[in-house]
C-alpha positions as CSV (number, residue, x, y, z in Angstrom):
1,M,0.0,-0.3,0.3
2,H,1.0,3.6,-0.5
3,L,2.9,5.7,2.3
4,D,1.0,9.0,3.5
5,V,2.3,12.3,1.1
6,L,2.8,13.8,4.9
7,D,5.1,11.1,5.9
8,L,6.7,11.0,2.7
9,R,7.8,14.9,2.4
10,N,8.7,14.9,6.2
11,F,11.2,12.3,5.3
12,Y,12.7,14.1,2.3
13,Y,12.3,17.3,3.6
14,R,12.7,17.7,7.1
15,T,15.1,15.0,8.5
16,Q,18.8,14.7,7.5
17,L,18.5,11.2,6.1
18,G,16.3,11.8,3.5
19,R,18.3,15.2,2.5
20,V,20.9,12.2,2.1
21,A,18.6,9.9,0.6
22,Q,17.3,12.5,-1.9
23,R,20.9,13.7,-3.1
24,A,22.1,10.5,-4.1
25,I,19.7,9.4,-6.4
26,R,18.8,12.9,-7.9
27,D,22.7,12.9,-8.6
28,Q,22.6,9.3,-10.1
29,M,19.5,10.3,-12.1
30,Q,21.5,13.6,-13.4
31,K,24.0,10.9,-15.2
32,L,21.3,9.4,-16.9
33,W,19.5,12.3,-17.6
34,P,21.8,15.4,-17.6
35,E,19.1,17.7,-19.3
36,A,15.5,18.0,-20.9
37,Q,15.6,21.2,-22.9
38,G,12.0,21.7,-24.4
39,Q,11.0,18.2,-22.9
40,T,7.7,17.1,-20.9
41,V,9.2,15.6,-17.9
42,A,6.6,13.8,-15.8
43,G,7.0,12.3,-12.5
44,F,4.3,9.1,-10.4
45,G,4.1,8.2,-6.8
46,F,6.5,10.7,-4.8
47,S,9.4,11.7,-7.7
48,V,8.9,15.9,-6.5
49,P,12.5,15.5,-5.0
50,L,14.0,14.3,-8.0
51,L,12.5,16.6,-10.3
52,R,13.2,20.2,-9.3
53,P,16.5,20.3,-11.5
54,Y,14.4,20.5,-15.0
55,L,11.7,22.9,-13.7
56,A,13.7,25.6,-15.2
57,E,14.4,24.1,-19.0
58,A,12.0,21.1,-19.8
59,R,8.9,22.6,-21.5
60,R,6.4,20.8,-18.3
61,V,6.8,19.3,-15.6
62,I,4.1,17.2,-14.1
63,A,4.0,15.1,-10.5
64,L,1.3,12.6,-10.6
65,M,0.5,11.9,-6.9
66,P,-2.0,8.4,-6.7
67,G,-4.7,8.8,-4.4
68,P,-4.2,6.0,-2.0
69,Q,-1.1,7.9,-1.0
70,G,-2.2,11.8,-1.8
71,V,-1.0,15.0,-2.8
72,M,0.5,18.2,-1.6
73,P,1.2,21.3,-3.9
74,W,5.0,21.4,-5.6
75,P,7.0,23.5,-5.8
76,A,7.2,25.7,-2.9
77,G,6.7,29.4,-3.8
78,M,5.9,28.2,-7.4
79,E,3.2,28.1,-9.7
80,N,1.7,24.1,-8.8
81,V,2.6,21.3,-11.0
82,S,1.6,18.3,-8.7
83,A,-2.0,16.9,-9.2
84,L,-3.8,14.1,-7.7
85,C,-5.0,10.9,-9.8
86,E,-6.2,7.2,-9.9
87,E,-3.0,5.3,-10.1
88,T,-5.0,3.2,-12.8
89,H,-6.1,6.3,-15.1
90,W,-3.2,9.6,-15.5
91,P,-4.4,12.6,-16.7
92,L,-2.5,13.0,-19.9
93,A,-3.2,12.6,-23.2
94,T,-0.9,9.0,-24.9
95,G,2.1,9.8,-26.1
96,M,3.0,12.8,-24.5
97,V,5.9,12.5,-22.2
98,D,9.5,12.6,-22.8
99,K,10.7,11.4,-19.7
100,L,9.2,9.6,-17.1
101,V,10.3,9.0,-13.6
102,M,8.7,7.0,-10.8
103,L,9.8,6.6,-7.1
104,H,7.9,5.0,-4.7
105,G,4.7,4.4,-7.2
106,L,5.5,1.0,-8.4
107,E,6.4,-1.3,-5.4
108,T,3.9,0.4,-3.1
109,S,0.7,0.1,-5.7
110,E,-1.7,-2.6,-5.6
111,H,-2.3,-2.7,-9.1
112,P,1.5,-2.7,-10.8
113,T,0.5,-4.4,-13.9
114,E,-2.1,-1.6,-14.5
115,V,0.7,1.5,-13.6
116,L,3.0,-0.1,-15.9
117,E,0.6,0.2,-18.6
118,E,-0.2,3.7,-18.1
119,A,3.3,4.7,-17.7
120,W,3.5,3.0,-21.2
121,R,0.7,4.6,-22.8
122,V,1.6,8.1,-22.3
123,L,5.4,7.9,-23.3
124,G,5.7,9.0,-26.6
125,P,8.0,7.7,-29.5
126,G,11.6,8.3,-28.2
127,G,10.8,8.4,-24.9
128,K,12.4,7.2,-21.6
129,A,11.0,5.6,-18.4
130,L,12.9,5.9,-14.6
131,F,11.8,3.1,-12.4
132,I,13.4,3.2,-8.7
133,V,12.4,0.7,-6.3
134,P,13.9,-0.6,-3.5
135,S,17.0,-3.1,-3.7
136,R,16.1,-6.8,-2.5
137,S,19.9,-7.1,-1.3
138,G,20.3,-3.8,0.1
139,L,19.7,-2.2,3.8
140,W,17.5,-0.1,2.9
141,A,14.7,-2.7,2.5
142,R,14.9,-4.1,5.7
143,R,14.4,-1.0,7.8
144,D,10.7,0.3,8.0
145,G,12.3,3.6,9.2
146,T,12.5,4.9,6.0
147,P,10.1,5.1,2.7
148,F,12.5,2.2,1.3
149,G,11.2,-0.2,3.7
150,F,7.7,-0.3,2.7
151,G,6.4,-2.7,-0.2
152,R,8.2,-4.8,-2.7
153,P,11.6,-4.7,-3.1
154,Y,13.1,-6.2,-6.1
155,S,16.2,-7.6,-7.5
156,L,17.3,-5.9,-11.1
157,A,16.4,-9.4,-12.9
158,Q,12.9,-9.3,-11.3
159,L,12.5,-5.5,-12.2
160,E,13.6,-5.9,-15.7
161,T,11.6,-9.1,-16.2
162,Q,8.5,-7.5,-15.6
163,L,9.7,-4.7,-17.5
164,K,10.2,-6.4,-20.1
165,R,6.5,-8.2,-20.3
166,H,5.0,-4.6,-20.4
167,N,6.4,-3.9,-23.7
168,F,9.2,-1.9,-22.1
169,T,12.9,-2.2,-23.3
170,P,16.1,-2.1,-19.9
171,E,18.4,0.2,-21.4
172,R,20.7,1.2,-18.2
173,S,20.7,0.5,-14.6
174,L,22.1,2.2,-11.6
175,A,22.1,1.3,-7.9
176,A,22.1,4.2,-5.2
177,L,22.2,4.2,-1.7
178,F,25.2,2.7,-0.4
179,A,25.1,4.4,2.7
180,P,23.5,2.8,5.4
181,P,19.8,3.7,6.2
182,S,21.4,5.7,9.6
183,G,20.8,8.9,11.1
184,Q,23.7,8.7,13.4
185,R,25.5,12.0,12.7
186,F,28.9,9.8,11.4
187,W,27.2,7.7,8.6
188,L,25.3,11.6,7.8
189,K,29.0,12.7,7.1
190,T,30.0,9.9,5.7
191,A,27.9,9.6,3.1
192,E,29.3,10.5,0.1
193,F,32.1,8.6,0.9
194,W,30.1,5.7,1.2
195,E,27.9,6.6,-2.2
196,S,31.5,6.9,-4.5
197,G,32.7,3.7,-3.2
198,G,29.5,1.6,-3.4
199,R,29.1,2.5,-7.4
200,R,32.5,1.9,-8.0
201,F,32.8,-1.7,-5.9
202,A,29.9,-3.2,-4.9
203,P,27.1,-1.2,-7.1
204,W,24.2,-4.1,-7.0
205,L,24.9,-6.2,-3.6
206,A,25.2,-2.8,-1.5
207,G,22.7,-0.1,-3.1
208,G,19.8,0.3,-1.2
209,V,17.8,1.5,-4.2
210,L,18.0,-0.1,-8.4
211,M,17.3,2.7,-10.7
212,V,16.7,1.1,-14.6
213,E,16.0,3.7,-17.7
214,A,13.8,1.8,-20.2
215,S,12.3,2.5,-23.5
216,K,8.8,2.1,-24.7
217,Q,8.8,-1.0,-27.1
218,V,6.5,-0.4,-30.1
219,Y,5.5,-3.6,-32.4
220,A,5.3,-3.7,-36.3
221,P,1.6,-3.7,-37.8
222,T,0.5,-7.3,-38.2
223,R,-1.3,-6.3,-40.9
224,G,-0.8,-6.9,-45.1
225,G,-0.1,-3.0,-45.7
226,L,1.2,-1.7,-48.8
227,R,2.5,-4.5,-50.2
228,E,-1.1,-6.8,-50.0
229,A,-2.7,-3.6,-51.1
230,V,-0.7,-3.6,-54.2
231,R,-1.0,-7.1,-54.5
232,R,-5.3,-6.7,-54.6
233,P,-6.6,-5.2,-57.8
234,L,-8.2,-1.8,-57.5
235,R,-11.8,-1.8,-56.7
236,V,-12.2,1.5,-59.1
237,L,-11.2,-0.6,-62.4
238,E,-14.1,-3.3,-61.6
239,G,-17.4,-3.4,-63.8
240,L,-15.1,-1.6,-67.0
241,P,-16.1,-3.2,-70.5
242,Q,-12.6,-5.3,-71.4
243,P,-11.1,-4.3,-74.2
244,L,-11.5,-6.5,-77.4
245,P,-8.7,-8.1,-78.9
246,A,-6.6,-6.4,-82.0
247,P,-7.9,-7.8,-85.5
248,S,-5.3,-10.2,-87.5
249,A,-4.1,-9.6,-90.5
250,R,-6.2,-11.9,-92.4
251,Q,-9.2,-10.3,-90.9
252,C,-8.2,-6.9,-92.4
253,R,-7.8,-8.3,-95.6
254,D,-11.1,-9.9,-95.9
255,V,-13.1,-6.6,-94.7
256,A,-11.3,-4.1,-96.6
257,G,-9.3,-5.7,-99.1
258,E,-6.4,-4.2,-97.4
259,D,-3.9,-4.7,-94.5
260,C,-4.8,-3.1,-91.6
């Protein structure tokens, strides 16, 4: 089940551990997506801690928050871009999104199939989606004191298999949150050291979250198309009289006494 939006807001914006988590995940996301100039960027779940870098350059930023979670206005001090929605029916036109970020939206949903179907629907041609979920082998999924301790954790193979089943093509993957999920001063001050070391030496074993970038997979139509249409005769010619065969030279001599 989804966490309450107030609990998520308090963790990311009012605790030091939440700010450490926000910075670690956002840094990894910006390695994958350094810019979004003129694009439509959408987030689902509680993605607002990651969307701020795109506010200045993106054509449009939209933060969708599912009904069971609740919604909060965002960003503070600016025009609101967040909206409450049904998790299985997003108020976005088909194919309008260039980049989609999903944080605390998949692992806590009771309808993951429908959520992935909506994610696939709203992505446009060439669009990319970034799915961020708790890692089954990480420490963060084993502690209830953070939002990553709720819902279903994934292994990398499990997440990629589920994405492929819903017509996504996984392209790149990263991990984040290598520091222990502790609010003690020592761990908070050394968080950057653990992040850089974990990314280098044990990205899939020690990371608290998995991040998979995937593209929308579209199959070629199964109809015969132009080739089959050309093989069939044009209907506009049906009903016209067939041309008469040209007379032979002998017939011409019999009728007119001379060659045609």
